[in-house]
N, C-alpha and C positions, 0 to 999 in steps of 0.2 A: 467448480468444485461442488461435490454432492455430499449431503449429509443424510444420515439415516438414524432413526430411533426405534427401539423395540424394547418392550418390557412386559413381564407378567403383571394382572392388576397391578707504515712506509718508511716505508722508509724513504728519506730524501737524498738527493744528490745535488751537486753544485750546478748553478744555472749555466746554460749555454744558449745564446739567442742571437738573432740578427735583427737590427733595428729596422723599422718601417715607418713611413711618414704618418703624421697625425693631421687630422682635419678638425676644424672648429665649426659647429653648427650654432644656430642662434641660441641665446639664453644660456651660454656657457656650456653647451654640449660638445664633448670632444669625441671624435670617432678615431679608434685606434685599430691597427692591424699588425700581426707579427707572424713570423714563420720560424720553425725549428726551435722548439724549447723542450727542456727536460723537466719533469715534475720535481718539486723539492718541498713537499709538505708532508710532515710525519703523520698528519691526521688523515691523509687520503690513502686508501688502500687500493690494491690493484683492481678489485671489483668495482670500486667507485670510479676509477679512471675509465674502465671499460664501459660502464653504464653512461658516464658523461660523454664518452666518444660517440656512443649511439645517439645520445640526446642532441649532440652537435649537428647531426645530419637533419634533425627534425625541427630545430629552433632557429629562426632567423629574425633579423631586425630587433635584437635585444637592446634594452636601455638599462643601464646600471646607475644607481644612485649611490655615490660614495659619501658617507657621513664621517668626516675626519677633520679634527680641528688643527692638524698639523699641515700647513700649506705645502711643505715639501713632500709629505707622504701622499697627499691627494693628487699631486702631479705625477707621481711615480706610476700610479695605477694604469692610466692610459698608455704609458710607455711600455708597460709589461704585456699588455693584452695581445693575444695571438691574432694573426691576420690570415687564418685558414679559410678565406673566402666568405666568412660570416662576420662582418665588422660589428662591433659593440659600441653603442653610443654611451658616453659617460657624462654624468652630471655630478657636481661636487657641492656639498653643503658643509659649512663650518660648524653648524650647531643644529639642534633639533627644530628650532623655529624656522630656520632656512630650509631644512629638510622637508618640513611639512608643506612649505610653499612649492617646492620642486617635485613633490610626490604626486604626480599626475597619473592618469590611467595607463599611459604608455610605458611606465616604469615596471619592469618585470622582477628586478632583483635589487637588493640593498646590501651594500658592503659596509658594515658598521664596526667602528673602532670601539671596543669595549671599554677603553680608557676614557671615553668621552663622559663628562658628568651628566647625570640625569637632571631634568628640571626640578627645582625645589629641593634638591638633595643637600641636606645639611648634616643632620645627625644619622641619617640612614646609612648603615654599613653594608647594604645589599650590593655586591659587586656586579650583579646583573640587572640593576635597576634600569639602566639605559636601554638594555635589550628588551626588557619587559615593556617599557614605554613604547619602543618602536613596534613591537609585535601588536600592541593595542592600536597604535596609530595606523599600521599597515597590515591588517590581518590576512589580506589576500596576496601579499607579496612574499617572494622567497627572500630569506635573510641569510647572509654569510657573516659570521662573527670574526673579527680581526683581533688577535691578541698576541702577546709576547711569546717567543718560542719556549721560554721556561715556564709557561703557564698553561700546560696542556690540560690540567684538571679544570681550569676555568673554561677552556674551550669546550670540553666534554659537557660541563654543566650547561653551557649555552645551548648545545644541541638538545639536552634533556628539557630545557625550558621551552624550546620551540624553533631555534635556528635550524636551517637545513644542513649546515656544515660549519667548520671553523678553519681558519688559516692562520699561520704564524707570520707576523708582520715582517720580521727580518729574514724570512726564508721564501718570500714571494717569488714565483717564477711565472713567466708569461703564459706558457702553454697550460700549466696546471691551473692558473688563475682563470683562464678562459674556460677550461673544462669544468672547473668548480662552479662557475657562474651558470653555465648551461645545465649542469647536473642539478644544481639547486633549483633552477626554474622548473625543470621537468619533474623533480621530486615533489615540489610544492603542488604542481598540477596534479600529479598522481595522488598525493595525499588528499587534496581537495576533492578529487573525483571519488576516492575511496570513502571519504567521510560522507559525501552526499549519498553515495550508494548505501552506506550503513544506515544513514538517517532515513532513507527511503524504505529500507527493509524494516527498520524499527517501526516506522509509521504503518507499514503494511501489516506487521505483526499486531500492532495495537488495534488496527481496524479489524483484523480477523478475530482478535479476542473480543472486541466489542460486538461484532456481528454475531459471533458464536454465542455470546451471552444473551443476545436478543432473541435467539431461537427459543421456542417455548419448551418448558418441562411440564408434561402432562400431570395433572393432579387427580389421580385415580385411586388413592389409598382406600382400601375396603371394597373396591369394585371387582366382581368376578370377570369383567371384560378384559380381553387382551388387546393391547394397543401396539401399532407399528406405524411408522411414517417414513416417507422418503421426500427429500427436498433437493432440487437442482436449480440454482439460479441461472438465468439466461445470460447475465453479464459475465464476461470473461474474468476468471480469477476471483469472482465475488463469492461470498458465503451467504449473502442475503439478497433477495429480490423483492419484487412487488407482491408475490404470493405470500399468504400467511395462513396459519392454522393454529388451533388450540383445542384442548380437551380438559374438562374439569368435572369433578363430582361434587355436587352440592350436599349439604347435611341430610337432606331427605332421601338420599340414595340415587337421585336422578343423575345420569351421566349426560353432560352437554358436550357436543362436538361442533366445531366450526371450521370452515375453510373458505378463503376469499382470495380475490385477485384485484389489485389496483391497476388500472390501465396505465401502460407505460413500463419502462424497464430501467430507469435510472435510479440513482441514490435517493432522490426526493420521493419517488414512489415506494422504495423500500422502507424509508423512514415512516411514511404515512401508513404503510401496512403494519408496521410495528405498533404505531399509535392505535390503530383500529383493533388490533389483537388485544392489546392491554386493556383498552376500553371495554371490549367484549367480555373479557374475563372479569373485570370489576363489576360490570353491570349484571353478569350472570350470577356471580356470588352474592350480589345485592338482591337477587330474587327476580330480576326482569327476564322475560322470555317472549319469544314470538314477535308479534307486530310491535309491541311496546319497545322491546330491545332494539329492533332494527330501526325504528323511528329515531331513537336516541342516538344510535350509531351514525345515522345520516346527518344529524346535527353536528356530531363530532367531525365528520368528514368535511362538511361545509365550512367549518371554522378553521380546519387545519390544512386543507388543500392549498397548493400554491397557484392553482388556476381553476376557474369556474368550470372548465370542460373536463376536469378530472373526475372520474367516478370509480366505483368499486363494486364488483359482484360478490355475492356471499351466499353460502349454504349453511344452515344451522339445523342440527337435529338434537332433540332431547329424548333420551331413552329412559323409559320408566324403570323404577327400582327393580321390578321383576324381570326386566330385560326383554319382555315380549312385545312391547309396543313402543312407537316413537312418534314424536311430533316433528314435522318437516316444514321449514320455511326456506323459500328460494327467492333471492333478489338478483334476477338476471343471470343466475349461475346454473351450470349443468347439473342435472339430477344425479344423486348418488346411485351406485350399483349395489344390489343386494344378491347374495348367493345363499341358497338353502339346500340341505341334503335332498337328493332325489329330484331337484328341479334345476333347470338351467339358470345361470345368472342373468339378471335383468335389471333394467333401470326402474327406479321408483317413479311414481306418477309425477308429472311436472306441469299439469294443466293449470294450476294456480300459481305459476311462476310470476312473481311481482317484478317491478323494474329494478335495475341496478341502483345502488345507493348514490345519491348525488344528482340524479337525472330529473326527478319530478318532486318538487316540494309538496309535502302533505300526502305522499304516496302511502299505500297500505300493503301489507304483506300477510296474506292469509296463512294460517297454520293448518297443515293437513295431518290427519291421524293415519298412521301406517301400522299394519300388523306385521310383526317380524317373525314370531314363532319361537320355538324353544331353542333352536340352533341356527346360527346364521353368521354371515360375514358381511359387513357394510363398508363399502369403499367410497370415500369422498375424494374428489380430485379437482384440479384446476384445468382450464382449457388447454394448457400446454401439453397435456397428455393426449389430446385428441386432435390437435391442429398440426401435428407433424405431417410431412409429406410421405406419400407411399408410391413407390415405383417411379418409372421414367415419366409418367404422365403428370406427375406433380400434384395428384389429388390428395386431399386431406384424409387422414385416417378416419376421423369422425367418431361419433359415439357408437355407431353400429360396428365399425371396425374394432374399436376398443373393447366392446362387449364380446365380440367373437374371440378376440385375442385372450381375454381373461378367462372365458369359458374353457378354452383349450389349455391354458396354463393350470387352471384348477383341476382339469381332468388328468393332468400329468402329476398331480399330487402336491403342487406348490401351495404353500400357505404362509401367512404372516409376512415377515420381513423378506423371505425368499420370493414370495409372490410379487411384492412391490418392486424389488430389485429387478426381477425378470421383466416386469411390465415396462418399467422406465427404460431399461437397456434395449428391449426389443423395439420400442417406439423410436429410440435414437437410431438404432440400426436401420429400421425401415426408412427413416428420414435421410439416410446416407451420411450421417455425421451428427455433430452436436446440435441440439435444438436451440433455436434463437429465443424462444419464449421460456419464462420460468415454468417449472413443473413442481407441484406439490401434491402428494397423495397421502391420505390417512386411512388406516384400516382398523376397524373394530371387530373383534370376533367374540361370539358367545358360544361356549361349548359347555353343555350340561355336565 
């Protein structure tokens, strides 16, 4: 993702079924199968039945935990279950304590009798207390609520609280029960997946807001200079990379601009870039400049980096209040490009380029004085703009190729934000696709 900145200074029917044999597995598990049943649940709609039928083909080896304190009722459930080639294992619990013991990872669905008393329930008149307890006990399991046929409102309330569906105790039918179980399991899986997707999207939005907030806002109030910037992280879908830049105007009228690049492309490098940018702004506003500022930044990097091999390149310029001169410091970074009327765009001198920050303890970074003139454009950039591939040979664009490209674009009348957009897009096109490295470009213009 790229960012740019520019600014001036049922119904039911009667049951019909055929009985099929039951089998017992260890620890009270009963496997039941049935054929030929007609749904008889007023709570199930035709859409639910169709969805459940589809779910039946995708769900196998289901285990149902029945929580029912009526021994007669709990034995009826396995007798009702459909045997359409997908047997359902049944476990029964007489109370919630026993249910907690039987609630293992292989249980997919719970059939809960809402008439069951909740633990510690004395004066509590919450009719769904037992359901709420089970939902807390088994947040990842599908839950079917079992209630009396005359208590449809309670069943609907159970669904609102968190159950996947509700069934009438005295209208249970084998085929509908089997479908309801499978539908509940699939619905729970779908709800869980949807919730995780929503949570992932929310985290991504929060990260984007955070990253967007970490991009700099230039402080140029009162300056006649025009500012534009283009930023494209190399990480897929990221808003922030290891490249960083900033521009501020100090009270004496001097405009300070900086661009840098932390080696690497991960989130740690992006975070370090933000730290260095904020430190640079604070130090600049505190009055530091040139070698003193870069030496202090190197100390910040040495304390904050996660590995001793991590370094950062940096280019800083300080433009005099009259806009005609600038001081330039380079720490292992490509030299800026300057364009003036009547002269071809060219790179500023970089003979006194010092080492990147974090490489040599006690290093020095000499400040060079540069004459800019009355009208000019100054472009600072990171190596992502010059390291893209060109043509089938896979050669790098390089600084010479970048200078030639910008000269041509300037001759075509491109300026400001349009110039930066065209430069970044052309480098990407020459590369044959998205660039793998971060790209940051800052442009300052002085027009009398």
